[in-house]
N, C-alpha and C positions, 0 to 999 in steps of 0.2 A: 537585478531585479534574479525572487529566489527562480526557480524552479528551473534555470538554467543545466545543472547539471550533476551527477551524482558524487559529488566532494563531497564531506561532512557536513558541514555549514549548511546546505539546499539537502544534505538531507536528515541532521535535526530540524530545518525547518519545514517540510514536509509531517513529520509528526506531530510537531506541536499546533502546526493545521489542520491535519488531519481526528488531534483528538476535538478540540475547536470543532472543524463540520461535524463530527458522534457526539458533542456531545457528556463526551466522558470521554475517559481511561479504561481501558480494558488491564483485566488484571496480572496478565501478562502482550508481550508478542511476540511474537513470531519471524521473525525478519530473518532475510534470506544471508547469503557468508558475504555478502556487499563487503569492500575491504575497508569504507568508511560509518561502519556498524563493527566487525571480524577486525581484531589484527593475529586476532591466529584460528582452523576452520576443524577443529580440531570434535569426530565421533565422544565421545568424554568427559571432556575440559575444553570447550573454547572459551577465546578468547576475545574480551565483549573487550568495542573501542574505549579511552578512560570517560571520556566526553560526550557517551553515545551512552557510557554508565552511567551516569554524574543523572547526562538529565529525564532517563528511566527512572530515580530520587527522585530526583524531584515530582515528573510525576506524579507518582507512589506504582509505577508498574516494576513485572522484569521482560529484561530481553533473553527469550533464546532463542542458539541460533537456530536453523533446520538441519536438521543434523548431514552431512556434506554426505556422496551417491546414495540416502535414501530421494528416491522422485514423491513419494509416498508424501512425508511430510507435506510438501506443498503445492499440491494435485491438486485439488478440491479447489483453491484460492490463484491457483492461474488456469483453473477452470472457468472459473468465474470475470478472472479480469478482462481476459479475450472473450468476453463474450459479451460485458463490458463495454470494450475495448470494439468492439465492432459494430457496434448495439447506436455507439455512438459514431463512431467514423460517417457513419452509414449514411447517414442526418447530418453530413460537416461535408462532404463529399462535394456538391457542386457551391461552396461556399468562399470566401477570398477574404483575406484578411491581414488589414496592417496592420498591428503588431500583438504581439504576446496574450497582452491584455488583453485587446480582443477575441483571441481566440478561449482565451480559459475564463472568459463569460460567456458565451455560449457555450461553452464545455458544461462548468456551471449549472449553467437553464437545465444543462440535458442528465446531469449526473444530480443534478434533486428529482427530476423526471425519472430514471427510471429508478429513483429508493421507495417510489408510488405506485412503481410498475406492480401489478401481479401476476406471478408465477407462479404453473401449473405443479401443483404440489403431485411428490411418485405417488404408485400405482402405491398400495398398499402393500405391505409384505417386501417390500422393496426400499432403498437405505438409495 
C-alpha cells in the first residue's frame, strides 16, 4: 500500500498522486533534501536521484531542491503544512480508524474541504 514511508517508490508515487489531485503539473517542484529525492545536497549543484529526475522529465517539470541551511526556502510551505495538519488532526482526533484506507478517505474529505476554505487576506501593504 502506498504512503507507508519515505522510500523512493513512496516518494515518486506521492508526487504522481499529488499531480493528479491538483489536476496539473507545476513548472518546477521545490523539494526537501530527502535522501529518496536528492543524492547530494549542495548549495550550488545538488544531485537529484536518477529515478526522481526521470519522473520529473516524464511529467515535464523540473526538480529544484531547497538549498541546505536556507530555512527561508521552505518557511511558507512548512507553515501551510502545519496549519493544514493541525486543522485536519483537530477534526479527526476523536475518531477511531481501523485501516489506513479509512483514515486516508477521511483525510481526503477534509483536504477537499480545506481547499475550498476562504482564508483571510493580508492587510494591504503587507505580504
